[in-house]
DOFI-992666 format. One record per residue (C-alpha): x, y, z; residue in one letter; residue number from 0. Coordinates in Angstrom, 2 decimals. Example, Ala and Ser with C-alpha at 12.3 -4.5 7.8 and 13.67 -1.06 7.14 Angstrom:
<rec xx="12.30" yy="-4.50" zz="7.80" rest="a" nr="0"/>
<rec xx="13.67" yy="-1.06" zz="7.14" rest="s" nr="1"/>
end
This chain:
<rec xx="64.80" yy="96.31" zz="74.00" rest="m" nr="0"/>
<rec xx="61.48" yy="97.59" zz="72.78" rest="g" nr="1"/>
<rec xx="58.73" yy="96.23" zz="70.57" rest="e" nr="2"/>
<rec xx="56.31" yy="97.83" zz="68.13" rest="v" nr="3"/>
<rec xx="52.94" yy="96.10" zz="67.82" rest="l" nr="4"/>
<rec xx="49.77" yy="96.86" zz="65.90" rest="s" nr="5"/>
<rec xx="46.65" yy="95.05" zz="67.11" rest="k" nr="6"/>
<rec xx="48.95" yy="92.54" zz="68.85" rest="g" nr="7"/>
<rec xx="51.04" yy="91.76" zz="65.77" rest="s" nr="8"/>
<rec xx="54.69" yy="92.79" zz="65.33" rest="p" nr="9"/>
<rec xx="55.42" yy="95.70" zz="62.99" rest="v" nr="10"/>
<rec xx="58.64" yy="95.19" zz="61.03" rest="s" nr="11"/>
<rec xx="60.65" yy="98.01" zz="59.42" rest="a" nr="12"/>
<rec xx="59.14" yy="100.69" zz="61.70" rest="a" nr="13"/>
<rec xx="61.48" yy="103.62" zz="62.33" rest="a" nr="14"/>
<rec xx="61.78" yy="104.43" zz="66.05" rest="v" nr="15"/>
<rec xx="63.32" yy="107.79" zz="67.00" rest="c" nr="16"/>
<rec xx="64.00" yy="109.14" zz="70.50" rest="l" nr="17"/>
<rec xx="64.98" yy="112.80" zz="70.93" rest="a" nr="18"/>
<rec xx="66.09" yy="114.08" zz="74.31" rest="g" nr="19"/>
<rec xx="69.21" yy="114.97" zz="76.29" rest="p" nr="20"/>
<rec xx="71.44" yy="113.37" zz="73.63" rest="v" nr="21"/>
<rec xx="71.41" yy="113.51" zz="69.84" rest="s" nr="22"/>
<rec xx="68.38" yy="111.77" zz="68.35" rest="p" nr="23"/>
<rec xx="68.67" yy="107.99" zz="68.52" rest="v" nr="24"/>
<rec xx="67.13" yy="106.01" zz="65.67" rest="e" nr="25"/>
<rec xx="66.53" yy="102.30" zz="65.16" rest="q" nr="26"/>
<rec xx="64.45" yy="100.19" zz="62.77" rest="v" nr="27"/>
<rec xx="62.41" yy="97.24" zz="64.01" rest="t" nr="28"/>
<rec xx="63.33" yy="93.74" zz="62.90" rest="d" nr="29"/>
<rec xx="60.97" yy="91.06" zz="61.57" rest="g" nr="30"/>
<rec xx="59.64" yy="90.46" zz="65.09" rest="e" nr="31"/>
<rec xx="58.89" yy="94.17" zz="65.60" rest="g" nr="32"/>
<rec xx="61.77" yy="94.47" zz="68.08" rest="e" nr="33"/>
<rec xx="64.43" yy="97.16" zz="68.37" rest="f" nr="34"/>
<rec xx="67.41" yy="97.69" zz="70.68" rest="w" nr="35"/>
<rec xx="68.78" yy="100.91" zz="72.10" rest="l" nr="36"/>
<rec xx="72.05" yy="101.42" zz="73.91" rest="e" nr="37"/>
<rec xx="71.86" yy="102.70" zz="77.48" rest="a" nr="38"/>
<rec xx="70.35" yy="106.19" zz="77.42" rest="l" nr="39"/>
<rec xx="70.94" yy="108.88" zz="80.02" rest="p" nr="40"/>
<rec xx="67.99" yy="109.60" zz="82.27" rest="k" nr="41"/>
<rec xx="65.80" yy="112.51" zz="81.28" rest="g" nr="42"/>
<rec xx="62.86" yy="113.43" zz="79.12" rest="g" nr="43"/>
<rec xx="62.48" yy="112.10" zz="75.59" rest="y" nr="44"/>
<rec xx="60.05" yy="112.56" zz="72.72" rest="a" nr="45"/>
<rec xx="59.39" yy="109.32" zz="70.84" rest="v" nr="46"/>
<rec xx="58.25" yy="108.95" zz="67.25" rest="e" nr="47"/>
<rec xx="57.42" yy="105.65" zz="65.55" rest="v" nr="48"/>
<rec xx="56.98" yy="105.79" zz="61.78" rest="d" nr="49"/>
<rec xx="55.35" yy="102.76" zz="60.14" rest="t" nr="50"/>
<rec xx="54.17" yy="102.15" zz="56.60" rest="a" nr="51"/>
<rec xx="50.63" yy="103.06" zz="57.72" rest="d" nr="52"/>
<rec xx="51.02" yy="105.93" zz="60.17" rest="h" nr="53"/>
<rec xx="53.20" yy="107.96" zz="62.54" rest="v" nr="54"/>
<rec xx="52.82" yy="107.64" zz="66.31" rest="i" nr="55"/>
<rec xx="54.19" yy="110.43" zz="68.51" rest="e" nr="56"/>
<rec xx="54.70" yy="110.18" zz="72.26" rest="i" nr="57"/>
<rec xx="55.62" yy="113.71" zz="73.39" rest="p" nr="58"/>
<rec xx="56.87" yy="112.94" zz="76.90" rest="a" nr="59"/>
<rec xx="58.67" yy="109.82" zz="78.04" rest="l" nr="60"/>
<rec xx="60.73" yy="110.18" zz="81.21" rest="n" nr="61"/>
<rec xx="63.59" yy="107.76" zz="81.81" rest="l" nr="62"/>
<rec xx="64.55" yy="107.59" zz="85.47" rest="a" nr="63"/>
<rec xx="66.80" yy="105.35" zz="87.56" rest="d" nr="64"/>
end
């Protein structure tokens, strides 16, 4: 589970995309700003969060054991 917040408040309907060792995985946050992803294989991922106001890019997220 993950959560998207802006200034401490949940962001609903934000598109969250992870691109890495598998095909891109996309989810949309619910009314509480939360999203769920199935188990992902370890490795490096790029993360992009697209909200109504802006796009946030995290170029390197490493999932390890």
